[in-house]
Every structure is written in C-alpha cells, then in structure tokens.
N, CA and C atoms of all chains as a GROMACS GRO file, in nm:
protein
  627
    1MET      N    1  10.554  16.438  12.343
    1MET     CA    2  10.557  16.520  12.260
    1MET      C    3  10.698  16.548  12.228
    2THR      N    4  10.734  16.487  12.057
    2THR     CA    5  10.896  16.498  12.001
    2THR      C    6  10.942  16.632  11.974
    3LEU      N    7  11.059  16.599  12.042
    3LEU     CA    8  11.132  16.762  11.997
    3LEU      C    9  11.196  16.782  11.837
    4LEU      N   10  11.249  16.654  11.831
    4LEU     CA   11  11.288  16.602  11.680
    4LEU      C   12  11.219  16.590  11.581
    5GLU      N   13  11.252  16.715  11.486
    5GLU     CA   14  11.147  16.668  11.318
    5GLU      C   15  11.247  16.697  11.256
    6LEU      N   16  11.189  16.663  11.105
    6LEU     CA   17  11.168  16.697  10.979
    6LEU      C   18  11.139  16.802  10.928
    7LYS      N   19  11.204  16.921  10.874
    7LYS     CA   20  11.081  17.039  10.825
    7LYS      C   21  11.101  17.011  10.687
    8LYS      N   22  10.970  16.992  10.624
    8LYS     CA   23  10.972  16.969  10.468
    8LYS      C   24  11.009  17.110  10.404
    9TYR      N   25  11.036  17.133  10.325
    9TYR     CA   26  11.030  17.257  10.212
    9TYR      C   27  11.066  17.245  10.058
   10THR      N   28  10.978  17.251  10.000
   10THR     CA   29  10.918  17.224   9.864
   10THR      C   30  10.856  17.365   9.808
   11SER      N   31  10.873  17.382   9.650
   11SER     CA   32  10.848  17.514   9.611
   11SER      C   33  10.684  17.549   9.694
   12LYS      N   34  10.616  17.485   9.732
   12LYS     CA   35  10.484  17.534   9.822
   12LYS      C   36  10.538  17.609   9.925
   13ASN      N   37  10.592  17.570  10.016
   13ASN     CA   38  10.637  17.659  10.124
   13ASN      C   39  10.792  17.738  10.166
   14ALA      N   40  10.872  17.679  10.051
   14ALA     CA   41  11.027  17.752  10.079
   14ALA      C   42  10.974  17.937  10.029
   15SER      N   43  10.993  17.989  10.121
   15SER     CA   44  11.008  18.120  10.059
   15SER      C   45  11.170  18.197  10.018
   16TYR      N   46  11.212  18.317   9.994
   16TYR     CA   47  11.294  18.385   9.894
   16TYR      C   48  11.406  18.401  10.034
   17ARG      N   49  11.345  18.380  10.154
   17ARG     CA   50  11.421  18.431  10.275
   17ARG      C   51  11.461  18.281  10.317
   18LEU      N   52  11.449  18.162  10.263
   18LEU     CA   53  11.463  18.040  10.360
   18LEU      C   54  11.633  18.032  10.345
   19SER      N   55  11.694  18.027  10.269
   19SER     CA   56  11.873  18.025  10.275
   19SER      C   57  11.885  18.128  10.392
   20ILE      N   58  11.854  18.257  10.448
   20ILE     CA   59  11.851  18.327  10.483
   20ILE      C   60  11.850  18.317  10.643
   21ASP      N   61  11.725  18.224  10.648
   21ASP     CA   62  11.711  18.142  10.805
   21ASP      C   63  11.791  18.068  10.777
   22ILE      N   64  11.787  17.949  10.742
   22ILE     CA   65  11.885  17.833  10.734
   22ILE      C   66  12.007  17.957  10.771
   23LEU      N   67  12.097  18.006  10.701
   23LEU     CA   68  12.170  18.044  10.752
   23LEU      C   69  12.226  18.103  10.845
   24SER      N   70  12.110  18.182  10.942
   24SER     CA   71  12.134  18.233  11.040
   24SER      C   72  12.122  18.163  11.187
   25HIS      N   73  12.018  17.990  11.183
   25HIS     CA   74  12.042  17.904  11.273
   25HIS      C   75  12.180  17.816  11.264
   26VAL      N   76  12.218  17.813  11.164
   26VAL     CA   77  12.353  17.734  11.186
   26VAL      C   78  12.501  17.774  11.182
   27GLU      N   79  12.576  17.666  11.234
   27GLU     CA   80  12.694  17.752  11.192
   27GLU      C   81  12.836  17.690  11.113
   28LEU      N   82  12.851  17.750  10.991
   28LEU     CA   83  12.946  17.719  10.914
   28LEU      C   84  13.091  17.674  10.950
   29SER      N   85  13.162  17.612  10.869
   29SER     CA   86  13.258  17.544  10.875
   29SER      C   87  13.362  17.653  10.935
   30ALA      N   88  13.496  17.630  10.994
   30ALA     CA   89  13.528  17.723  11.053
   30ALA      C   90  13.642  17.809  11.006
   31HIS      N   91  13.652  17.649  10.902
   31HIS     CA   92  13.782  17.735  10.745
   31HIS      C   93  13.746  17.853  10.687
   32LEU      N   94  13.734  17.957  10.644
   32LEU     CA   95  13.698  18.050  10.527
   32LEU      C   96  13.637  17.966  10.432
   33GLU      N   97  13.746  17.923  10.374
   33GLU     CA   98  13.730  17.915  10.239
   33GLU      C   99  13.587  17.784  10.234
   34GLN      N  100  13.628  17.698  10.291
   34GLN     CA  101  13.525  17.641  10.322
   34GLN      C  102  13.376  17.688  10.325
   35SER      N  103  13.394  17.736  10.482
   35SER     CA  104  13.273  17.809  10.460
   35SER      C  105  13.170  17.920  10.362
   36ARG      N  106  13.270  17.944  10.284
   36ARG     CA  107  13.244  18.027  10.164
   36ARG      C  108  13.161  17.887  10.077
   37ARG      N  109  13.203  17.801  10.051
   37ARG     CA  110  13.137  17.695   9.983
   37ARG      C  111  13.035  17.704  10.034
   38GLU      N  112  12.997  17.655  10.183
   38GLU     CA  113  12.899  17.593  10.247
   38GLU      C  114  12.825  17.685  10.232
   39ARG      N  115  12.880  17.801  10.232
   39ARG     CA  116  12.713  17.946  10.244
   39ARG      C  117  12.655  17.932  10.043
   40GLY      N  118  12.783  17.902   9.942
   40GLY     CA  119  12.728  17.893   9.811
   40GLY      C  120  12.630  17.770   9.794
   41PHE      N  121  12.667  17.688   9.837
   41PHE     CA  122  12.570  17.544   9.837
   41PHE      C  123  12.440  17.583   9.869
   42ILE      N  124  12.441  17.632  10.021
   42ILE     CA  125  12.307  17.679  10.052
   42ILE      C  126  12.199  17.797   9.973
   43GLU      N  127  12.265  17.857  10.005
   43GLU     CA  128  12.183  17.931   9.911
   43GLU      C  129  12.147  17.909   9.777
   44ASP      N  130  12.249  17.774   9.670
   44ASP     CA  131  12.239  17.742   9.564
   44ASP      C  132  12.066  17.594   9.605
   45VAL      N  133  12.084  17.596   9.693
   45VAL     CA  134  12.006  17.448   9.696
   45VAL      C  135  11.892  17.550   9.730
   46CYS      N  136  11.867  17.633   9.734
   46CYS     CA  137  11.751  17.732   9.840
   46CYS      C  138  11.674  17.744   9.725
   47LYS      N  139  11.746  17.815   9.640
   47LYS     CA  140  11.715  17.849   9.489
   47LYS      C  141  11.616  17.676   9.426
   48ARG      N  142  11.699  17.628   9.413
   48ARG     CA  143  11.656  17.544   9.375
   48ARG      C  144  11.532  17.426   9.434
   49VAL      N  145  11.485  17.447   9.563
   49VAL     CA  146  11.372  17.397   9.651
   49VAL      C  147  11.284  17.557   9.586
   50GLN      N  148  11.296  17.661   9.554
   50GLN     CA  149  11.185  17.670   9.466
   50GLN      C  150  11.170  17.698   9.360
   51LYS      N  151  11.252  17.648   9.284
   51LYS     CA  152  11.192  17.595   9.135
   51LYS      C  153  11.155  17.461   9.169
   52SER      N  154  11.132  17.406   9.205
   52SER     CA  155  11.072  17.234   9.215
   52SER      C  156  11.179  17.166   9.191
   53SER      N  157  11.310  17.192   9.189
   53SER     CA  158  11.456  17.096   9.141
   53SER      C  159  11.436  16.979   9.257
   54THR      N  160  11.438  17.047   9.370
   54THR     CA  161  11.480  16.986   9.517
   54THR      C  162  11.394  16.976   9.604
   55VAL      N  163  11.400  16.920   9.739
   55VAL     CA  164  11.286  16.929   9.842
   55VAL      C  165  11.416  16.892   9.936
   56LEU      N  166  11.388  16.982  10.044
   56LEU     CA  167  11.492  16.966  10.126
   56LEU      C  168  11.429  16.957  10.269
   57TYR      N  169  11.532  16.903  10.321
   57TYR     CA  170  11.438  16.836  10.506
   57TYR      C  171  11.538  16.866  10.558
   58LEU      N  172  11.473  16.972  10.661
   58LEU     CA  173  11.556  17.051  10.821
   58LEU      C  174  11.584  16.967  10.942
   59LEU      N  175  11.664  16.931  10.960
   59LEU     CA  176  11.663  16.811  11.116
   59LEU      C  177  11.652  16.978  11.188
   60LYS      N  178  11.569  16.922  11.245
   60LYS     CA  179  11.590  17.020  11.404
   60LYS      C  180  11.552  16.939  11.535
   61HIS      N  181  11.617  16.974  11.606
   61HIS     CA  182  11.567  16.934  11.745
   61HIS      C  183  11.554  17.065  11.842
   62ALA      N  184  11.442  17.108  11.885
   62ALA     CA  185  11.374  17.180  11.967
   62ALA      C  186  11.408  17.285  11.860
   63ASP      N  187  11.544  17.406  11.993
   63ASP     CA  188  11.601  17.549  11.875
   63ASP      C  189  11.665  17.515  11.844
   64ASP      N  190  11.731  17.370  11.812
   64ASP     CA  191  11.898  17.363  11.730
   64ASP      C  192  11.838  17.313  11.588
   65THR      N  193  11.912  17.375  11.506
   65THR     CA  194  11.918  17.326  11.336
   65THR      C  195  12.008  17.197  11.337
   66LEU      N  196  12.028  17.116  11.348
   66LEU     CA  197  12.102  16.996  11.352
   66LEU      C  198  12.207  16.993  11.182
   67GLY      N  199  12.112  17.015  11.071
   67GLY     CA  200  12.166  17.032  10.961
   67GLY      C  201  12.026  16.974  10.830
   68PHE      N  202  12.075  16.915  10.707
   68PHE     CA  203  11.943  16.943  10.609
   68PHE      C  204  12.002  16.848  10.497
   69ILE      N  205  11.878  16.769  10.454
   69ILE     CA  206  11.922  16.702  10.351
   69ILE      C  207  11.845  16.774  10.233
   70ALA      N  208  11.908  16.755  10.101
   70ALA     CA  209  11.820  16.780   9.969
   70ALA      C  210  11.817  16.676   9.852
   71LEU      N  211  11.700  16.643   9.870
   71LEU     CA  212  11.696  16.515   9.748
   71LEU      C  213  11.582  16.565   9.626
   72SER      N  214  11.672  16.495   9.524
   72SER     CA  215  11.536  16.491   9.380
   72SER      C  216  11.573  16.377   9.284
   73VAL      N  217  11.492  16.366   9.211
   73VAL     CA  218  11.487  16.228   9.166
   73VAL      C  219  11.598  16.229   9.009
   74SER      N  220  11.666  16.146   8.985
   74SER     CA  221  11.725  16.107   8.865
   74SER      C  222  11.792  15.991   8.851
   75SER      N  223  11.920  15.956   8.758
   75SER     CA  224  11.855  15.829   8.692
   75SER      C  225  12.019  15.842   8.710
   76ILE      N  226  12.102  15.670   8.715
   76ILE     CA  227  12.249  15.691   8.699
   76ILE      C  228  12.284  15.534   8.589
   77GLY      N  229  12.269  15.602   8.434
   77GLY     CA  230  12.296  15.554   8.358
   77GLY      C  231  12.111  15.522   8.331
   78ASP      N  232  12.078  15.388   8.298
   78ASP     CA  233  11.959  15.401   8.352
   78ASP      C  234  11.846  15.353   8.426
   79PHE      N  235  11.867  15.385   8.524
   79PHE     CA  236  11.877  15.317   8.646
   79PHE      C  237  11.814  15.438   8.715
   80PRO      N  238  11.682  15.408   8.732
   80PRO     CA  239  11.610  15.557   8.812
   80PRO      C  240  11.675  15.579   8.969
   81SER      N  241  11.702  15.700   9.038
   81SER     CA  242  11.768  15.681   9.090
   81SER      C  243  11.702  15.785   9.248
   82LEU      N  244  11.726  15.798   9.355
   82LEU     CA  245  11.670  15.909   9.430
   82LEU      C  246  11.831  16.010   9.440
   83GLN      N  247  11.838  16.125   9.426
   83GLN     CA  248  11.972  16.158   9.453
   83GLN      C  249  11.998  16.280   9.591
   84ILE      N  250  12.128  16.230   9.642
   84ILE     CA  251  12.129  16.322   9.720
   84ILE      C  252  12.216  16.492   9.696
   85ASP      N  253  12.085  16.638   9.665
   85ASP     CA  254  12.181  16.719   9.572
   85ASP      C  255  12.303  16.771   9.694
   86TYR      N  256  12.257  16.765   9.814
   86TYR     CA  257  12.302  16.860   9.895
   86TYR      C  258  12.330  16.824  10.086
   87LEU      N  259  12.397  16.821  10.122
   87LEU     CA  260  12.350  16.712  10.280
   87LEU      C  261  12.480  16.824  10.363
   88PHE      N  262  12.406  16.886  10.436
   88PHE     CA  263  12.483  16.956  10.515
   88PHE      C  264  12.466  16.947  10.671
   89VAL      N  265  12.555  16.986  10.763
   89VAL     CA  266  12.523  16.927  10.897
   89VAL      C  267  12.627  17.060  10.945
   90ASN      N  268  12.530  17.136  11.012
   90ASN     CA  269  12.581  17.222  11.127
   90ASN      C  270  12.691  17.215  11.224
   91HIS      N  271  12.769  17.258  11.194
   91HIS     CA  272  12.979  17.283  11.204
   91HIS      C  273  12.934  17.238  11.402
   92ALA      N  274  12.837  17.300  11.505
   92ALA     CA  275  12.851  17.240  11.610
   92ALA      C  276  12.797  17.120  11.625
   93PHE      N  277  12.731  17.053  11.558
   93PHE     CA  278  12.710  16.905  11.568
   93PHE      C  279  12.776  16.836  11.457
   94ARG      N  280  12.872  16.862  11.407
   94ARG     CA  281  12.956  16.758  11.312
   94ARG      C  282  13.036  16.686  11.356
   95GLY      N  283  13.010  16.548  11.351
   95GLY     CA  284  13.085  16.460  11.368
   95GLY      C  285  13.026  16.378  11.511
   96LYS      N  286  12.955  16.452  11.555
   96LYS     CA  287  12.919  16.388  11.655
   96LYS      C  288  12.830  16.297  11.683
   97PRO      N  289  12.786  16.177  11.753
   97PRO     CA  290  12.722  16.100  11.767
   97PRO      C  291  12.598  16.164  11.856
   98LEU      N  292  12.471  16.153  11.852
   98LEU     CA  293  12.369  16.221  11.945
   98LEU      C  294  12.275  16.099  11.963
   99LYS      N  295  12.257  16.140  12.105
   99LYS     CA  296  12.130  16.052  12.179
   99LYS      C  297  12.022  16.050  12.135
  100ILE      N  298  11.973  16.180  12.073
  100ILE     CA  299  11.864  16.255  12.034
  100ILE      C  300  11.810  16.136  11.890
  101LEU      N  301  11.914  16.163  11.809
  101LEU     CA  302  11.937  16.033  11.685
  101LEU      C  303  11.997  15.945  11.722
  102ASP      N  304  11.950  15.823  11.827
  102ASP     CA  305  11.998  15.693  11.836
  102ASP      C  306  12.125  15.705  11.813
  103ASN      N  307  12.216  15.796  11.858
  103ASN     CA  308  12.309  15.792  11.854
  103ASN      C  309  12.420  15.753  11.729
  104LEU      N  310  12.347  15.817  11.607
  104LEU     CA  311  12.394  15.812  11.513
  104LEU      C  312  12.454  15.938  11.486
  105LYS      N  313  12.542  16.026  11.420
  105LYS     CA  314  12.595  16.130  11.346
  105LYS      C  315  12.489  16.147  11.274
  106ALA      N  316  12.456  16.342  11.285
  106ALA     CA  317  12.323  16.386  11.229
  106ALA      C  318  12.335  16.338  11.012
  107SER      N  319  12.474  16.327  10.993
  107SER     CA  320  12.497  16.303  10.856
  107SER      C  321  12.444  16.159  10.812
  108THR      N  322  12.473  16.036  10.910
  108THR     CA  323  12.411  15.898  10.884
  108THR      C  324  12.257  15.928  10.906
  109TYR      N  325  12.229  15.971  10.984
  109TYR     CA  326  12.066  15.991  11.036
  109TYR      C  327  12.000  16.027  10.890
  110LEU      N  328  12.056  16.174  10.787
  110LEU     CA  329  11.967  16.193  10.677
  110LEU      C  330  12.019  16.151  10.590
  111ILE      N  331  12.094  16.075  10.614
  111ILE     CA  332  12.143  15.956  10.485
  111ILE      C  333  12.030  15.832  10.506
  112GLU      N  334  12.064  15.799  10.595
  112GLU     CA  335  11.958  15.687  10.691
  112GLU      C  336  11.767  15.743  10.624
  113PHE      N  337  11.756  15.872  10.687
  113PHE     CA  338  11.607  15.930  10.616
  113PHE      C  339  11.604  15.911  10.459
  114ALA      N  340  11.697  15.921  10.413
  114ALA     CA  341  11.711  15.924  10.239
  114ALA      C  342  11.717  15.818  10.204
  115ILE      N  343  11.778  15.675  10.306
  115ILE     CA  344  11.685  15.535  10.255
  115ILE      C  345  11.566  15.542  10.261
  116GLU      N  346  11.515  15.540  10.400
  116GLU     CA  347  11.360  15.510  10.428
  116GLU      C  348  11.270  15.573  10.321
  117LEU      N  349  11.327  15.704  10.255
  117LEU     CA  350  11.290  15.779  10.131
  117LEU      C  351  11.245  15.735  10.007
  118ALA      N  352  11.358  15.677  10.001
  118ALA     CA  353  11.415  15.610   9.885
  118ALA      C  354  11.326  15.462   9.884
  119LYS      N  355  11.321  15.406   9.936
  119LYS     CA  356  11.254  15.288   9.988
  119LYS      C  357  11.115  15.275   9.960
  120GLU      N  358  11.045  15.375  10.010
  120GLU     CA  359  10.928  15.409   9.991
  120GLU      C  360  10.868  15.421   9.869
  121ILE      N  361  10.971  15.539   9.804
  121ILE     CA  362  10.944  15.566   9.630
  121ILE      C  363  10.925  15.423   9.550
  122GLN      N  364  11.038  15.371   9.606
  122GLN     CA  365  11.083  15.216   9.526
  122GLN      C  366  10.945  15.151   9.519
  123ASP      N  367  10.899  15.127   9.616
  123ASP     CA  368  10.772  15.078   9.641
  123ASP      C  369  10.644  15.168   9.567
  124MET      N  370  10.674  15.270   9.553
  124MET     CA  371  10.552  15.319   9.448
  124MET      C  372  10.543  15.316   9.320
  125ALA      N  373  10.664  15.365   9.269
  125ALA     CA  374  10.709  15.375   9.122
  125ALA      C  375  10.860  15.338   9.065
  126GLY      N  376  10.910  15.237   9.144
  126GLY     CA  377  11.021  15.189   9.123
  126GLY      C  378  11.164  15.285   9.157
  127LEU      N  379  11.260  15.234   9.192
  127LEU     CA  380  11.397  15.300   9.185
  127LEU      C  381  11.478  15.161   9.216
  128ARG      N  382  11.593  15.232   9.178
  128ARG     CA  383  11.710  15.129   9.207
  128ARG      C  384  11.836  15.162   9.299
  129TYR      N  385  11.881  15.284   9.307
  129TYR     CA  386  11.992  15.356   9.331
  129TYR      C  387  11.949  15.466   9.454
  130LEU      N  388  12.061  15.478   9.523
  130LEU     CA  389  12.065  15.610   9.565
  130LEU      C  390  12.210  15.655   9.583
  131VAL      N  391  12.162  15.798   9.561
  131VAL     CA  392  12.332  15.855   9.403
  131VAL      C  393  12.337  15.970   9.502
  132LEU      N  394  12.507  15.967   9.542
  132LEU     CA  395  12.576  16.083   9.584
  132LEU      C  396  12.698  16.112   9.497
  133LEU      N  397  12.737  16.286   9.510
  133LEU     CA  398  12.847  16.294   9.491
  133LEU      C  399  12.958  16.394   9.591
  134PRO      N  400  13.050  16.282   9.688
  134PRO     CA  401  13.085  16.363   9.749
  134PRO      C  402  13.174  16.484   9.765
  135ASP      N  403  13.159  16.529   9.886
  135ASP     CA  404  13.250  16.641   9.890
  135ASP      C  405  13.424  16.656   9.890
  136ASN      N  406  13.473  16.536   9.931
  136ASN     CA  407  13.607  16.481   9.927
  136ASN      C  408  13.602  16.365   9.976
  137HIS      N  409  13.743  16.319   9.959
  137HIS     CA  410  13.781  16.157   9.976
  137HIS      C  411  13.744  16.111  10.141
  138LYS      N  412  13.763  16.219  10.202
  138LYS     CA  413  13.712  16.173  10.366
  138LYS      C  414  13.570  16.156  10.379
  139LEU      N  415  13.536  16.202  10.264
  139LEU     CA  416  13.359  16.179  10.301
  139LEU      C  417  13.338  16.036  10.225
  140GLN      N  418  13.384  16.009  10.150
  140GLN     CA  419  13.419  15.881  10.060
  140GLN      C  420  13.465  15.787  10.144
  141ASP      N  421  13.489  15.775  10.204
  141ASP     CA  422  13.513  15.654  10.283
  141ASP      C  423  13.425  15.631  10.399
  142ILE      N  424  13.375  15.720  10.391
  142ILE     CA  425  13.260  15.755  10.539
  142ILE      C  426  13.116  15.666  10.448
  143TYR      N  427  13.087  15.703  10.300
  143TYR     CA  428  12.982  15.661  10.232
  143TYR      C  429  12.998  15.493  10.233
  144LYS      N  430  13.122  15.474  10.164
  144LYS     CA  431  13.152  15.326  10.150
  144LYS      C  432  13.184  15.227  10.255
  145ASN      N  433  13.179  15.314  10.394
  145ASN     CA  434  13.132  15.195  10.485
  145ASN      C  435  13.021  15.209  10.504
  146MET      N  436  12.887  15.279  10.481
  146MET     CA  437  12.781  15.245  10.469
  146MET      C  438  12.729  15.146  10.403
  147GLY      N  439  12.784  15.145  10.242
  147GLY     CA  440  12.733  15.036  10.199
  147GLY      C  441  12.719  15.120  10.067
  148PHE      N  442  12.799  15.247  10.036
  148PHE     CA  443  12.780  15.273   9.893
  148PHE      C  444  12.899  15.210   9.827
  149LEU      N  445  12.846  15.194   9.646
  149LEU     CA  446  12.988  15.151   9.589
  149LEU      C  447  12.982  15.269   9.518
  150HIS      N  448  13.151  15.255   9.463
  150HIS     CA  449  13.256  15.334   9.410
  150HIS      C  450  13.291  15.248   9.286
  151LEU      N  451  13.215  15.299   9.169
  151LEU     CA  452  13.247  15.270   9.031
  151LEU      C  453  13.401  15.296   9.031
  152PRO      N  454  13.510  15.230   8.958
  152PRO     CA  455  13.615  15.262   8.889
  152PRO      C  456  13.587  15.358   8.819
  153LYS      N  457  13.689  15.510   8.823
  153LYS     CA  458  13.681  15.633   8.747
  153LYS      C  459  13.532  15.716   8.721
  154GLN      N  460  13.445  15.640   8.809
  154GLN     CA  461  13.361  15.724   8.859
  154GLN      C  462  13.330  15.811   8.969
  155GLU      N  463  13.272  15.968   8.978
  155GLU     CA  464  13.289  16.035   9.174
  155GLU      C  465  13.142  16.012   9.238
  156TRP      N  466  13.054  15.936   9.138
  156TRP     CA  467  12.937  15.896   9.216
  156TRP      C  468  12.938  15.789   9.309
  157LEU      N  469  12.938  15.762   9.413
  157LEU     CA  470  12.883  15.678   9.490
  157LEU      C  471  12.705  15.647   9.468
  158ASP      N  472  12.661  15.501   9.464
  158ASP     CA  473  12.606  15.456   9.495
  158ASP      C  474  12.546  15.340   9.592
  159PHE      N  475  12.415  15.328   9.598
  159PHE     CA  476  12.343  15.237   9.733
  159PHE      C  477  12.252  15.168   9.706
  160LYS      N  478  12.297  15.046   9.659
  160LYS     CA  479  12.179  14.964   9.587
  160LYS      C  480  12.035  14.923   9.707
  161LEU      N  481  11.904  14.967   9.650
  161LEU     CA  482  11.790  14.991   9.720
  161LEU      C  483  11.747  14.819   9.715
  162MET      N  484  12.792  16.758   9.695
  162MET     CA  485  12.683  16.661   9.651
  162MET      C  486  12.706  16.615   9.506
  163ALA      N  487  12.550  16.724   9.494
  163ALA     CA  488  12.564  16.729   9.360
  163ALA      C  489  12.606  16.868   9.260
  164LEU      N  490  12.641  16.966   9.391
  164LEU     CA  491  12.652  17.035   9.345
  164LEU      C  492  12.824  17.053   9.419
  165VAL      N  493  12.889  17.136   9.287
  165VAL     CA  494  13.022  17.177   9.313
  165VAL      C  495  13.079  17.304   9.277
  166ILE      N  496  13.177  17.326   9.341
  166ILE     CA  497  13.196  17.524   9.284
  166ILE      C  498  13.328  17.480   9.166
  167GLN      N  499  13.254  17.540   9.052
  167GLN     CA  500  13.379  17.600   8.936
  167GLN      C  501  13.418  17.736   8.908
  168ASN      N  502  13.494  17.766   8.896
  168ASN     CA  503  13.539  17.911   8.863
  168ASN      C  504  13.494  17.989   8.973
  169ASN      N  505  13.456  17.971   9.065
  169ASN     CA  506  13.384  18.040   9.192
  169ASN      C  507  13.272  18.045   9.163
  170LYS      N  508  13.166  17.969   9.131
  170LYS     CA  509  13.063  17.927   9.125
  170LYS      C  510  13.003  17.789   9.142
  171VAL      N  511  12.851  17.817   9.212
  171VAL     CA  512  12.808  17.678   9.264
  171VAL      C  513  12.734  17.617   9.101
  172VAL      N  514  12.781  17.483   9.078
  172VAL     CA  515  12.757  17.410   8.895
  172VAL      C  516  12.695  17.299   8.989
  173TYR      N  517  12.558  17.243   8.937
  173TYR     CA  518  12.476  17.154   8.944
  173TYR      C  519  12.560  17.052   8.877
  174VAL      N  520  12.600  16.904   8.878
  174VAL     CA  521  12.632  16.815   8.818
  174VAL      C  522  12.524  16.673   8.828
  175ALA      N  523  12.526  16.624   8.737
  175ALA     CA  524  12.435  16.482   8.736
  175ALA      C  525  12.474  16.366   8.723
  176PRO      N  526  12.475  16.296   8.768
  176PRO     CA  527  12.521  16.150   8.750
  176PRO      C  528  12.537  16.118   8.562
  177PRO      N  529  12.622  16.028   8.612
  177PRO     CA  530  12.660  15.962   8.456
  177PRO      C  531  12.556  15.932   8.330
  178LYS      N  532  12.530  15.925   8.270
  178LYS     CA  533  12.394  15.919   8.198
  178LYS      C  534  12.416  15.745   8.088
  179LYS      N  535  12.621  15.743   8.092
  179LYS     CA  536  12.622  15.654   7.991
  179LYS      C  537  12.724  15.549   8.103
  180LEU      N  538  12.683  15.497   8.109
  180LEU     CA  539  12.774  15.328   8.168
  180LEU      C  540  12.857  15.233   8.065
  181THR      N  541  12.915  15.204   8.148
  181THR     CA  542  12.987  15.076   8.027
  181THR      C  543  12.915  14.957   8.058
  182ALA      N  544  12.926  14.841   7.965
  182ALA     CA  545  12.846  14.733   8.015
  182ALA      C  546  12.923  14.661   8.197
  183LYS      N  547  13.038  14.725   8.179
  183LYS     CA  548  13.115  14.661   8.301
  183LYS      C  549  13.050  14.730   8.412
  184GLU      N  550  13.017  14.870   8.412
  184GLU     CA  551  12.988  14.991   8.500
  184GLU      C  552  12.782  14.879   8.570
  185LYS      N  553  12.774  14.883   8.433
  185LYS     CA  554  12.629  14.817   8.475
  185LYS      C  555  12.635  14.708   8.521
  186LYS      N  556  12.696  14.620   8.537
  186LYS     CA  557  12.693  14.464   8.566
  186LYS      C  558  12.742  14.461   8.732
  187MET      N  559  12.893  14.598   8.734
  187MET     CA  560  12.876  14.605   8.899
  187MET      C  561  12.739  14.654   8.962
  188LEU      N  562  12.688  14.758   8.939
  188LEU     CA  563  12.585  14.787   8.927
  188LEU      C  564  12.478  14.690   9.006
  189GLU      N  565  12.455  14.627   8.906
  189GLU     CA  566  12.356  14.518   8.953
  189GLU      C  567  12.386  14.420   9.038
  190ASP      N  568  12.492  14.416   9.001
  190ASP     CA  569  12.596  14.287   9.117
  190ASP      C  570  12.606  14.344   9.248
  191ALA      N  571  12.623  14.494   9.259
  191ALA     CA  572  12.665  14.478   9.396
  191ALA      C  573  12.530  14.437   9.499
  192PRO      N  574  12.634  14.445   9.661
  192PRO     CA  575  12.549  14.352   9.706
  192PRO      C  576  12.481  14.459   9.817
  193VAL      N  577  12.369  14.446   9.826
  193VAL     CA  578  12.229  14.516   9.943
  193VAL      C  579  12.252  14.529  10.052
  194ASN      N  580  12.332  14.624  10.158
  194ASN     CA  581  12.298  14.632  10.246
  194ASN      C  582  12.207  14.605  10.372
  195HIS      N  583  12.119  14.498  10.393
  195HIS     CA  584  12.048  14.487  10.439
  195HIS      C  585  11.995  14.497  10.569
  196LYS      N  586  12.142  14.516  10.615
  196LYS     CA  587  12.159  14.559  10.767
  196LYS      C  588  12.112  14.710  10.800
  197VAL      N  589  12.174  14.859  10.699
  197VAL     CA  590  12.222  14.999  10.698
  197VAL      C  591  12.011  14.965  10.667
  198ILE      N  592  11.929  14.943  10.591
  198ILE     CA  593  11.859  14.930  10.474
  198ILE      C  594  11.724  14.883  10.547
  199LYS      N  595  11.751  14.780  10.681
  199LYS     CA  596  11.631  14.789  10.812
  199LYS      C  597  11.625  14.900  10.933
  200ARG      N  598  11.782  14.898  10.905
  200ARG     CA  599  11.818  14.997  11.068
  200ARG      C  600  11.702  15.164  10.998
  201ALA      N  601  11.749  15.164  10.877
  201ALA     CA  602  11.689  15.345  10.819
  201ALA      C  603  11.514  15.330  10.826
  202THR      N  604  11.420  15.168  10.760
  202THR     CA  605  11.315  15.176  10.747
  202THR      C  606  11.258  15.119  10.869
  203SER      N  607  11.341  15.142  10.971
  203SER     CA  608  11.228  15.072  11.107
  203SER      C  609  11.244  15.202  11.203
  204ARG      N  610  11.320  15.301  11.139
  204ARG     CA  611  11.323  15.404  11.238
  204ARG      C  612  11.169  15.523  11.212
  205LYS      N  613  11.075  15.551  11.252
  205LYS     CA  614  11.019  15.672  11.267
  205LYS      C  615  11.085  15.783  11.262
  206TYR      N  616  10.997  15.881  11.156
  206TYR     CA  617  11.086  16.011  11.112
  206TYR      C  618  10.968  16.119  11.158
  207ASN      N  619  10.978  16.222  11.214
  207ASN     CA  620  10.865  16.299  11.224
  207ASN      C  621  10.853  16.404  11.105
  208VAL      N  622  10.814  16.396  11.019
  208VAL     CA  623  10.838  16.497  10.923
  208VAL      C  624  10.725  16.618  10.940
  209VAL      N  625  10.738  16.689  10.898
  209VAL     CA  626  10.646  16.813  10.946
  209VAL      C  627  10.661  16.915  10.807
   0.00000   0.00000   0.00000
C-alpha cells in the first residue's frame, strides 16, 4: 500500500472548507508578508476550484501535506496550453529532496506531474505547452533549468510538450 | 503563478493572447526536453 497520493479536488468534491482544511495542515512561510500572500493565494485558488476554473491536486504522504498544484486550460497566443495556476509547497518541506518523491523536491515532483497530465491531454485533445508565471526571479531560474523557455519581455515561462 | 497580488488583492493573470511573429517562432523552435518528459511520464502517480 502506497502512502503517497495526489488527492484531486474539483468543483464536485471541494467544499467551502477546502482552504481551511489545507491551511490547517500546512506551514506557511516564516516571513509575515509572504505568509499573507500565500494565505491569500490558497483561499483564492480554492474558490476557483469550487467554480470549476481550476483543478487542485493535493500531494500527501501519510498524515503530511507536502503541497499542491492547481491546473487549468489556457493558451499562450494561439497555442493551447495547460496552465499552472498555483503551486504551493508546505514550508516544512521546501527546498528539500525527499526520498518518497524519487529524491525530488516537492515542487519538481508536482511540475513533473503536471507534465505527465499535459502529455495525456496532448494525446487526447492536442496541447502544445505547459505555462506558468513564476512568483519571483529565483523561481524563474529553477524553472528555466527544467527546460522552461522565457520569452524576452514576457513574464510567463513555457515548457514545450 | 497565474495569481498575483495587486492593491492587496489576489488577481488572476492570463498568459499573453497576442504574440509577435518573433515570439511565435521562438516558441515553435524551442527544444523539447525529452529527458524531463521521460522522467515525468514514466512515473506512476497515485491520484485519488
């Protein structure tokens, strides 16, 4: 029996308590301002799940909530894309490669899960890119190292599928 | 990600809908990272 799971939340199973439940099981940033931002993003993205605007995958291992990724369909220019609406990693697990995740960091594991989903969708309905808007320049470099392309004068990063 | 804070409120931002010909070409010509795709797609994810 595997203890690692990605619990999927859509408008069908997400209650109004989703953000409360997530916030009660994760540790936010130690910096007050960043912590406020994260709380705001989590509350907003959970509302978007209830409105069918995004689907959230909560990464759990036994009783630990490692993080989550929220995804929606989008396009960059005319190119159909899968968009990462928000990616959050529990502060307690940030930046740490975890054995249970094939020695990947939780953020990398969640992005690779998004790539897997994007490839599945590509096979069924056509898709060209996985896109995201990094929260800061440090994250931008991490994503670029994974193969995301940064167009000049654009803030979005694109991963070709 | 697609969410940013503006005037103390969370705001949703969409990717650019209009790209220049140069930007389109850059996207089209971008290399595919087969190594990352192979690693991502060869793993079993336990979605429940």
